[in-house]
N, C-alpha and C positions, 0 to 999 in steps of 0.2 A: 913580476909583482904580485900575481895571484897567490903564489906560494908564500911570499912574505906576509901578505895580509892574512891568509889562513893560519899561518904559524902564530901571528900576533893574537888572533882571536882564540886559538887553542890554548895559548899560554894564559890569557886572561881567564878563560873559563876554568882552567886548572888552578887558579888562585894567584897568578902572576899579575903583571902590569905592563903597560906600554910605556916606553921611554919617551922623553921629550923629543929626541932626535927622530924617532920612529914616527911620532905624531906629526911632526913638522913635514916629514917626507910624505906622509899620506895626504897632506894639503895640496900636494902637486900632482896627484893622480889624475889622469885624463882618459877620455874614451871609455872602452869596455871595462877598464880597471875600476872605474867608478861603481859599477855594478858589483864587483867583487868586494868593494869596501861596504856597500849596503848589505850585502849578504852576511858579511862578517858582523856587522853592527846588529843585524837582526838575530843572529845566533846568540850573541852576547846578551842582547836584551831579553830574549825568551828564556835564556838560562837563569839570569839573575832576577828579573822582575815579571816574567810571564808575558802574557799577551793581552792584558786588560788595558783599557784606556781610562785614565783619570781626567775627569772634567772639572774645570774651575770657572768661576764667574766673579766679577767685581762690581763695586759701586764707586764712582768718583765722588766721594763724600764731601770733599772740599777742594774747590778748583780755582787756580790762578793765583797771581800775586806772590809766587814763590821767589824768595830772595836768592836762591842759588842760580848760577848762570850756565847750567848744563846746555851745551850747544844744540841738542836735539829737541829740547823741551818746549812744547807750546805753552806751558803754564808758567814759564819763567818771567818774572817782572822785567828781565833785561831784554825781552823780545816783544814785538808787536804782532800779535796774531789774533785770529778770531776765536780763540779758545774761550769757553765760558768762564765767568768769574763769579763765585758765590761762596758764602761762608759755609761752615759745617752744617750739613743737613740734619733735620730732626731724626730722632731715633726711630720714629714710626716709618720714616722713608727708608732707613737702613734695613729695618725688619721686613718691610714689603719687598725690597730687592732681594733679601735673602730668601724669602718664600718663593719668589719667582725663580731664583737660581735652583732652589730645591725641586720645584716643579719640572724644570728643564733637564734635571738629571745631574747637576753639578754635585760633586762631593765636597767642594771647598768654596767658601764665599769670602772675598777679600774686601775689607773697608780700607780705602785708599785716600790719603789726604796729601794736598800739596803743601810745600813748606819744608823748612829744615827739620822741625820737630813739632810735637803736639804736647801741651801740658795744660794745667789749670782746668778751667770749666769745660774746655773742649775734651780733654782726656776723660774727665768725669762722665761726660755725655756718651763717649765711646764705650766706656766700661759698662754703663747702663745698657747700651745697645747690645753689647756682647752677652750680658746676662740673659737678656730677653731672647736673643737668637738661639742660645744653648737650651733655653727652657721651652721655647715655643716652636722650634723646628728641629729636624734631624741633621741639618747641614753643619759642617765644621767650619767655624769662622776663623779667618786670618786677618792680620792688620799689616798696613804699610804706612807708617806714620813718621818716617824719616829717621834721623839719628836719635837713638834712645839709650838709656843706661840699664843696668841690670835691675834696679829697683822698679823702673817703669815696666820692664818686661815681666816681672813677677806679678805686678798688679794686673796686667793684661791677661796673664795666664790664670790667675785666681778668678777673674771675671768670666773666663771660658774660652779665651783665645787658644786655638790649637797650634797655629803656625805664625811666625813673623816673617814678612817678606821685606827684604832689603837688598837691592841690587848693587853689585859693584860697578855695573855698566860696561866696563872694559878692563883691559889690562893695566897694571900699575904704571907700566912704562908709557902708556898712551893717555892716561887719565888727565894730565895737565893740558892736553890739547882739547879736552872736552869740558872740564870744569876747574875753575880756580877759586871758587868761593868757599870750598872746604877741602881738606886733605883726604886722600885715598885711605889713609890710616884711620880716619874717623869712621868710614864705612866698615873697615875690617873690624875695628873695635866694637862697633854695634853688633856685628854678627857674633863676635866672641861673648859679648855681654848677654845676648839673648840665649846662646847655647848654655852659658853658665847658669842662667835662670831655669834651665830644664825645659826650654821651649824649642820646638822644631824650627828650622830655618829654611826658608825658600830664598834662594839668592842666585842670580845670574847676570844677564846683561843684554846689551843691544849690539847687533852686528851690522856692519855697513857704515860705521861712523868715520871710516878712513883708516882704520887700523889694518895692520898687515896680518897675513895668515899665521905667522909665528906668534903674534901678540894674541890672537884668539886662542892658541894653545896655551900661552902663558896665563891667561885668565882661567882656563879650565884647570890648570895645575894649581892655581891659588885656591880655587873652589874645592879641589880635592884635599889640599892641605888643611882648609878650614872645616872639612867633613860636613858640608851643608847636606840637608836632607833632600831638597829637590832644587832643580835648576831650570828656571824659566828662560827660554831663548826667544828674544825678540829680534826682528829685522827691521831696520830703519825705514819708516815711511816719512820721507821729508816733508816738513810743514812750512808753508810760506810764512816768512817773518822770523824764522829761527836762523841761527848761524849756519845750519846745515841744510837750508832750503834748497840749494842747488846740488846736493850730493847725488851721485848716481847710485841707483839700486844695484846691489850685488846680484848675480845671476841666480836663478832658481837652483841650478846645479851646485853652485857654491854654497847656498844655504843648506842643501841636503848633505853635502860632504861635511860641512861643520857639524851638523847634528850627529852624523855618523862618528866623527872623530871624538866628539864629546861623550858619546856612548862608550867608546872604547877606553877613554880616560876615566870616566865615572860610571863603571859598569852597573852598580847596584842602586843608582840614584834614580829618582823620578825625573825625567826630562820632559818639560812641557813647552810646546811651541805656542807662543802667545802673539803679541802684536806684530803686525806687518806681514803676516803670512798671506793674506789675500792679495796684497800688492806685489809681494816679491815671489811667491810660489805659484800664484795664478792656478792653472789647470793641474799643477803638480802638488796641490795641498795634501792629497791622500798619501803621497810618497813619504811624508814625515814619519809614518809608522814603519815603513820599510827601511828607513834610514836610522831607526833606533829610538825615536821618541815614543813615550808611553803616556802622553798626556797633551791636552791642548785647552786653551781658553775658548769658551763659547760666549756668545753675546757681544756687547760693545766693549771698547776699550776706554781708556781715560778721556781722550778728546777726539777719537775717530771711531767710525762705525765698524763693527765686525760683520761677519757673514751671517745670514739668516740661520737661526738655530735649527730649524727643521731640515735645512740643507746639510748641515753638519751631521745631524742624527741619522739622516739617510746615508751619508758617506760612511759612518761607522757600521751601519747595518750591511751596506754593500760589501764592506771589507771583512765582514764576519767578526768584528771586534765587539767584545763585551765591555760595557762601561762599569766603572766602579760606582756602587750606589752609596748614598749618604748613610753614615752610621756613626754614632758617638762611641 
């Protein structure tokens, strides 16, 4: 298997690609073969994107009462959880969070809202906040406002949005097990509309929802076909009160293998490990960079706490990794 893995890495570095069958086969590697996979992913990462770490931070700008029934989500109105519920925060709060993210070294700051979409006065408030963030900080703002069209994407871009974040969450073949209140194609159409508007797209999903390893490969290939710019990889942190509250966490090794395979399928993309890394990877969080990731989220998530920022910054220093600084 070592030779097969090395040959795949060599082919990718030479401009080729990994096949679906090969990627599925790699999901089955065990024992010392796992380290061969990590080494291959590291070689591919360093060739295509170097050895810098891209940091991002977010604000949960509007929380709870979401009409969608995503099985994992603490903010869904279909679930009874302890997640906070509040309307869109003031632009001053968004700006203050952006400044804090800038101070912590993040290159990207995401404004995230619950709900199917955002429009009307809420959209106007976000547009104003974007203008101020671009004018008063050096951080690059992104948004995650649900399902939007090309016109809305253009408005956000004109206000200063650098990237639009919209996850597919899982593979098309598994999506009906996770959400039935909108179609998978709605999410795909949003990604295409945003790209058509000339905006970069951050699009990934959550692992450990009950999907199979081949379905993880399926989603990666969809992301490749959509040619997204960056891929956030989240690992389920089961929340009490959601449909997936009793889901078993996938192993730390399985998380790392998935990161490595995504690097081989998406060699030139930014791969950022976000939610759930503390609970799923535990002492192996630093291994995400050996497995092919070149980014991570710092600070808190939407409804759960992240790791202490100083602890993460020490980790980057200990690994000899340089973080990407904010720049317009």
